[in-house]
C-alpha positions in Angstrom: 37.1 84.5 76.7 34.6 81.9 75.4 32.4 82.8 72.4 29.3 82.6 74.6 30.8 85.3 76.9 31.8 87.5 74.0 28.2 87.4 72.7 27.2 89.4 75.9 28.9 92.5 74.5 28.4 94.7 71.5 31.1 94.4 68.9 31.4 98.1 68.6 30.9 100.9 71.2 32.3 104.4 71.8 34.1 103.9 75.1 35.5 101.1 77.2 36.4 101.7 80.8 38.8 99.0 82.3 38.2 98.7 86.0 35.1 99.1 88.1 36.2 101.0 91.2 34.9 104.5 92.3 36.6 106.4 89.5 35.0 104.2 86.9 31.6 104.7 88.5 32.0 108.4 88.6 32.9 108.5 84.9 30.1 106.2 84.0 27.6 108.5 85.8 28.8 111.4 83.7 28.8 109.5 80.5 25.2 108.5 81.2 24.3 112.2 80.7 24.7 113.6 84.3 26.7 116.8 83.7 28.4 118.8 86.5 27.9 122.6 86.6 29.1 125.3 89.0 26.3 126.4 91.3 26.7 130.1 91.6 23.9 130.1 94.2 26.2 128.3 96.5 29.2 130.4 95.6 32.7 129.1 96.6 34.3 130.9 99.6 37.3 131.6 97.3 36.1 134.9 95.7 38.7 134.7 92.9 37.6 131.1 92.0 33.9 132.1 92.2 34.4 135.0 89.9 36.2 133.0 87.3 33.5 130.3 87.2 30.5 132.7 87.0 30.8 133.0 83.2 31.8 129.4 82.5 29.7 127.2 84.8 30.1 124.0 82.8 32.7 121.9 84.5 33.3 119.7 81.5 35.2 122.5 79.8 37.6 123.7 82.4 40.8 125.8 82.0 42.4 124.2 85.0 45.6 126.2 84.7 43.7 129.5 84.9 41.3 128.4 87.6 44.0 127.1 89.9 46.7 129.7 89.2 46.1 131.5 92.4 45.8 128.5 94.7 49.5 128.5 95.8 49.2 132.1 97.0 45.7 131.8 98.4 44.9 132.3 102.1 42.7 129.2 101.8 44.1 125.8 102.1 44.5 123.7 98.9 46.3 120.4 98.6 49.7 120.6 96.9 50.0 116.8 96.6 47.1 116.0 94.3 46.8 116.9 90.6 45.4 120.4 90.1 42.3 119.2 88.3 41.6 116.8 91.2 42.2 119.5 93.7 39.8 121.8 91.8 36.9 119.4 91.6 37.5 118.4 95.2 37.2 121.9 96.5 34.1 122.6 94.4 32.3 119.5 95.7 33.5 119.9 99.3 34.6 123.6 99.8 37.3 123.9 102.5 36.7 120.3 103.6 40.1 120.1 105.4 39.8 123.2 107.4 36.1 123.9 107.8 34.3 120.5 107.1 30.6 120.8 106.5 30.5 124.6 106.8 29.9 125.3 103.1 27.5 123.5 100.8 28.7 121.9 97.6 29.3 124.2 94.7 28.5 121.6 92.1 25.0 120.7 90.7 24.4 117.8 88.5 22.0 118.3 85.5 20.4 115.5 83.6 21.3 116.0 79.8 20.5 112.8 77.9 21.7 114.3 74.6 25.2 114.1 76.0 25.1 110.5 76.9 27.9 108.3 75.4 27.6 104.6 74.9 30.2 102.8 77.0 31.1 99.6 78.9 32.7 99.2 82.4 34.7 96.0 82.6 35.9 94.8 86.0 37.3 91.5 87.2 35.8 91.6 90.7 32.6 89.7 91.6 30.8 93.0 92.2 31.6 96.6 91.4 33.8 98.5 93.7 37.4 97.7 92.6 39.7 97.2 95.5 36.8 97.7 97.9 35.1 94.6 96.5 38.2 92.5 97.0 39.9 91.3 100.2 43.0 89.3 99.4 44.4 89.5 102.9 43.1 88.2 106.3 41.9 91.6 107.3 38.6 92.3 108.9 35.8 93.9 106.8 34.8 95.8 109.9 37.9 98.0 110.3 37.1 101.7 109.7 38.1 103.2 106.3 40.8 105.9 106.4 38.4 108.5 104.9 35.3 110.0 106.4 31.9 109.2 105.0 31.5 112.5 103.2 34.9 111.9 101.4 33.8 108.6 100.1 30.5 109.6 98.5 29.8 109.5 94.7 27.5 111.8 92.8 23.8 111.2 92.7 23.6 108.9 95.7 25.9 109.6 98.6 27.2 107.2 101.2 25.6 109.3 103.9 22.2 108.9 102.1 22.8 105.2 101.8 23.6 104.8 105.5 20.5 106.9 106.4 18.3 104.6 104.3 19.8 101.5 105.7 20.0 102.5 109.4 17.6 105.3 109.6 20.3 107.4 111.3 22.2 110.5 110.5 25.9 110.2 110.1 28.0 112.2 112.5 30.9 114.3 111.5 34.2 112.6 111.2 32.5 109.2 111.0 34.6 106.5 109.4 32.5 103.8 107.8 33.7 100.3 107.8 35.2 98.7 104.7 32.1 96.4 104.6 29.8 99.5 104.5 31.8 101.1 101.7 31.8 97.9 99.7 28.1 97.5 100.1 27.5 101.1 99.1 29.6 100.9 96.0 27.9 97.6 95.0 24.4 99.1 95.1 25.4 102.5 93.7 25.0 101.7 90.0 21.4 100.5 90.6 20.6 103.6 92.6 21.8 106.1 90.0 20.7 104.2 86.9 24.0 103.1 85.4 23.8 99.3 85.9 23.4 98.8 82.1 27.0 99.6 81.6 28.5 97.4 84.4 30.0 94.0 83.7 31.7 92.2 86.6 33.9 89.0 86.7 35.4 89.9 83.3 39.1 90.4 82.9 39.9 92.5 79.9 42.9 91.3 77.9 44.7 91.7 74.6 43.9 95.4 74.2 45.5 96.9 71.1 45.3 100.0 68.9 43.8 99.6 65.5 43.6 102.2 62.7 40.1 103.1 63.8 40.4 102.9 67.6 41.0 100.0 69.9 40.3 96.2 70.0 39.7 94.3 73.2 40.5 90.8 72.1 39.2 89.0 75.2 35.7 90.4 74.5 35.7 90.9 70.8 35.0 94.6 71.2 36.1 97.6 69.2 35.9 101.0 70.7 36.9 104.6 70.0 38.1 105.6 73.5 39.9 103.6 76.1 39.9 104.6 79.8 42.2 103.0 82.2 40.7 102.8 85.7 42.2 99.5 86.9 44.1 101.1 89.8 47.3 100.4 91.6 45.9 98.0 94.3 44.9 94.9 92.3 48.0 92.8 93.0 49.8 92.0 96.3 53.5 92.3 95.9 54.7 88.7 95.8 57.1 87.2 98.4 60.4 85.9 97.2 60.8 82.2 96.5 62.2 81.3 99.9 59.0 82.4 101.6 56.5 80.8 99.3 56.2 77.5 101.2 54.9 79.5 104.2 51.7 80.3 102.2 50.8 76.6 102.5 50.3 76.8 106.2 46.8 77.3 107.7 46.6 80.1 110.3 46.0 79.0 113.9 43.4 80.8 116.0 44.4 79.9 119.6 47.1 81.3 121.9 48.8 77.9 122.4 49.8 77.8 118.7 52.9 79.5 117.2 52.5 83.1 116.3 51.2 84.4 112.9 54.1 85.9 110.9 53.1 89.3 109.5 55.5 91.1 107.1 54.8 94.7 106.2 55.0 98.3 107.5 51.7 99.9 106.3 48.0 99.9 106.7 47.4 96.4 105.3 49.9 94.9 107.8 48.2 96.8 110.5 44.8 95.5 109.3 46.1 91.9 109.6 47.4 92.5 113.1 44.2 94.2 114.2 42.1 91.4 112.7 44.0 88.6 114.5 42.0 86.5 116.9 42.0 87.5 120.5 45.0 86.0 122.2 46.6 84.8 119.0 50.2 85.8 119.0 51.8 87.9 116.2 55.4 88.0 115.0 55.7 91.3 113.1 58.7 92.0 110.8 58.7 95.5 109.4 60.9 98.2 107.8 61.9 100.9 110.2 63.4 104.1 108.8 61.4 106.9 110.3 63.6 109.7 108.9 64.1 108.4 105.3 61.0 106.2 104.7 58.5 106.5 107.6 55.6 104.1 107.9 52.3 105.7 106.7 51.0 104.7 110.1 53.0 107.5 111.7 50.5 110.1 110.3 47.6 108.5 112.2 46.5 110.7 115.1 45.5 108.6 118.1 42.1 110.4 118.3 41.2 110.1 114.6 42.7 106.6 114.0 43.2 105.0 117.4 43.6 101.5 116.1 46.4 102.3 113.6 48.1 104.6 116.1 48.2 101.7 118.5 49.9 99.4 116.0 52.4 102.2 115.2 53.1 102.6 118.9 54.0 98.9 119.1 56.3 99.2 116.2 58.0 102.2 117.7 58.5 100.5 121.0 59.9 97.4 119.4 62.3 99.5 117.3 63.5 101.4 120.4 64.0 98.2 122.3 66.1 96.7 119.5 68.2 99.9 119.3 68.8 100.0 123.0 69.7 96.3 123.1 72.2 96.8 120.3 73.7 99.8 122.1 74.0 97.8 125.4 72.0 100.4 127.3 71.1 99.6 130.9 67.9 97.7 131.4 66.3 100.7 133.3 66.5 102.7 130.1 64.4 100.1 128.3 61.6 100.0 130.9 58.3 100.1 129.1 59.9 99.7 125.7 59.8 96.0 125.3 59.3 94.5 121.9 56.5 92.3 123.2 53.1 93.0 124.6 51.7 90.7 127.3 48.3 89.3 127.3 47.3 87.1 130.2 50.9 86.2 130.8 51.7 85.4 127.2 53.5 87.5 124.7 50.9 88.5 122.1 53.0 90.8 119.9 56.7 90.7 119.0 58.1 93.3 116.7 61.4 92.9 114.8 62.4 95.9 112.7 64.6 95.7 109.7 64.9 91.9 110.0 65.7 89.5 107.1 64.5 85.9 106.8 67.5 83.8 105.8 66.0 80.3 106.1 62.7 78.5 106.3 62.2 74.9 107.5 58.8 73.5 107.1 57.1 71.2 109.7 53.7 69.5 109.7 51.6 72.5 110.8 54.2 75.1 111.3 57.6 76.3 110.2 60.9 77.4 111.7 62.2 80.7 110.3 65.8 82.0 110.7 65.9 85.7 111.1 68.9 88.0 110.7 68.4 91.2 112.7 69.9 94.6 111.8 72.9 94.1 114.1 73.8 90.8 112.3 72.5 88.5 115.1 70.5 85.5 114.0 67.5 84.1 115.9 64.9 81.4 115.2 61.1 81.6 115.6 58.4 79.0 115.0 55.4 80.4 113.1 51.9 79.0 112.3 51.3 80.9 109.1 52.4 84.0 107.2 50.7 87.2 105.8 53.1 88.9 103.4 51.7 92.4 103.0 54.4 94.8 102.0 52.2 96.6 99.5 50.0 96.4 96.4 50.6 97.3 92.8 48.6 97.5 89.6 49.3 96.0 86.3 48.8 96.9 82.6 49.6 93.4 81.3 46.2 93.4 79.7 47.5 95.9 77.1 49.6 94.8 74.2 53.3 95.6 73.6 52.8 98.6 71.2 50.0 100.3 73.1 51.8 99.9 76.4 54.7 101.7 74.9 52.5 104.7 73.9 51.1 104.8 77.4 54.2 104.2 79.5 56.9 105.4 77.2 59.8 103.2 76.1 61.8 103.7 79.2 59.0 102.5 81.5 57.6 99.7 79.3 59.4 97.1 81.3 57.4 98.3 84.4 54.0 97.5 82.9 53.6 94.4 85.1 54.1 96.4 88.3 52.4 99.7 88.3 52.7 102.0 91.3 51.3 105.5 91.9 54.6 106.9 90.6 54.7 105.0 87.3 52.3 107.3 85.4 52.5 110.4 87.6 54.8 112.5 85.5 52.8 111.8 82.4 49.6 112.4 84.2 50.9 115.8 85.3 51.2 116.8 81.7 47.9 115.3 80.5 45.4 112.6 81.6 45.2 111.7 78.0 48.4 109.6 78.0 48.1 108.6 74.3 45.6 109.5 71.6 42.1 108.6 72.9 43.6 106.8 76.0 42.7 108.3 79.3 43.8 107.5 82.8 41.7 108.1 86.0 41.7 107.0 89.6 44.7 105.8 91.5 46.7 105.2 88.3 47.1 109.0 88.2 48.9 108.9 91.5 46.0 110.2 93.5 44.5 107.3 95.4 41.8 108.9 97.5 38.2 108.8 96.2 37.8 112.5 96.9 40.5 113.2 94.4 39.0 111.0 91.7 36.5 113.5 90.4 38.8 115.8 88.5 40.2 113.1 86.2 36.8 111.7 85.5 35.4 115.2 84.6 38.4 115.8 82.3 38.0 112.4 80.5 34.2 112.8 80.2 34.6 116.3 78.8 36.9 115.1 76.1 34.9 112.0 75.2 31.6 113.9 75.1 33.1 116.8 73.1 34.5 114.4 70.5 31.2 112.5 70.4 29.5 115.9 69.7 31.8 116.5 66.8 30.8 113.3 65.2 33.9 111.4 66.3 31.8 108.4 67.3 30.8 105.0 66.1 28.4 105.0 63.2 26.1 102.2 62.0 28.6 101.2 59.3 31.6 101.1 61.5 34.4 103.4 62.7 35.2 106.7 61.0 38.2 108.2 62.7 38.4 112.0 62.1 42.2 112.1 62.5 45.1 109.9 63.1 46.5 109.6 66.7 48.3 112.8 67.4 51.0 111.7 69.8 51.7 108.1 69.0 55.5 107.4 69.5 56.7 106.9 65.9 60.0 105.6 67.0 58.6 103.6 69.9 59.6 100.1 68.7 63.2 101.2 68.3 63.3 102.9 71.7 61.7 99.9 73.4 64.3 97.6 72.0 66.9 99.8 73.6 65.0 99.9 76.9 64.5 96.1 77.0 68.2 95.6 76.3 68.9 97.5 79.5 66.2 95.5 81.4 67.6 94.2 84.7 66.4 91.3 86.8 63.1 91.9 88.6 63.6 93.7 91.9 62.4 91.6 94.9 61.4 93.3 98.1 63.0 91.6 101.1 61.8 92.1 104.7 
């Protein structure tokens, strides 16, 4: 970071949030002095939960274990997949949203309390706030509908529904899925609409973050802070293709039916987005993993009525897998009727699906390439392709944190994983506490809960701890840092354990398609 860029930032501040996605925006909103309270006037339909919250309405000081203890036995439906604190805040903001959407008003009211404001910065490397929503590293259309409904994507103080009403002058219907473009535009304007723009800094990659005796140092920006919040997510990096496939990225996609097909590798939503975004008549060669019993594609959960476009892609994959199986088993052609691996468009094959297929060779040509494919039955075939989209998944990274601090956050056994962070990497530790190390908090998809609706709980927890410590005087003073106590759960033997873990480090695992 150049000195001129560093001069844009204060040298000392209480809290730094790394990442500028929805969870970072929610936390910033709270740290600006917007405090959530239980609204007893709009009591929750869960009478037990309602009674527990009557005498402790502040949601910054929650006994999550006590408040959610009855959830498993409740007649009401509560998620068992998300963290309890995220489930709790979700049901308070949107009571019974999964079973009775829109029937009950929010049980959360936001009060302006400027005295609880905490100085902080939000650092993001995207060109505008929004995290993964502001970035589009694949050739997917911005006009494909989001997976969540509009009410599930709203942030406090200025909802997506309100934004769309102002922009279009229309009310949003139930079960409306806004496009990715609409969500990105909403998140980009959100800080201005709720008055938190002063803390937002885009196009800045935080790096060289380390612990100091008095807090943390962000070397890239020359900042010292007392609290560090990780909100960088698990979707910032596409999983790279293996070296054999790298030359295919040099090809420019063709957009006419007479050209060789576009090669798409992947089994999930991103692969489906690429297929759905391909030009009309442009052929697609789709290689995907097919193991519906052991590792089903996430597309399988898409109901045709709610997600017709994703259901259609999954149907193509399923028919292709069935056709390959029947061909391998030498079943009569009549058994394969309607189950071809290709879909015809004006006499041309527009989609060819090849499940569990491995690329064994690539021969580059001027404007295309010949790929040799080994199918699951061992047969090899060749196909000419015009370009490739390799979209087997995304991961996050904590490479911006130094060796020692990474060890505190990940633990010595997982330190080697810091370059490739999935939703599972920090999940076990997040289940114990969202404060992964002293004064280091994790929010958003890094906790393992990737939906915006489940981001609120972690943000409320982190905000509560940060505001409480600020109120106790554990904040920056004019003459520098005055730490009240030493880190309580730094791993004293971490360096020794990390050496052991790194000695067992294996070669990086490559995902083959």
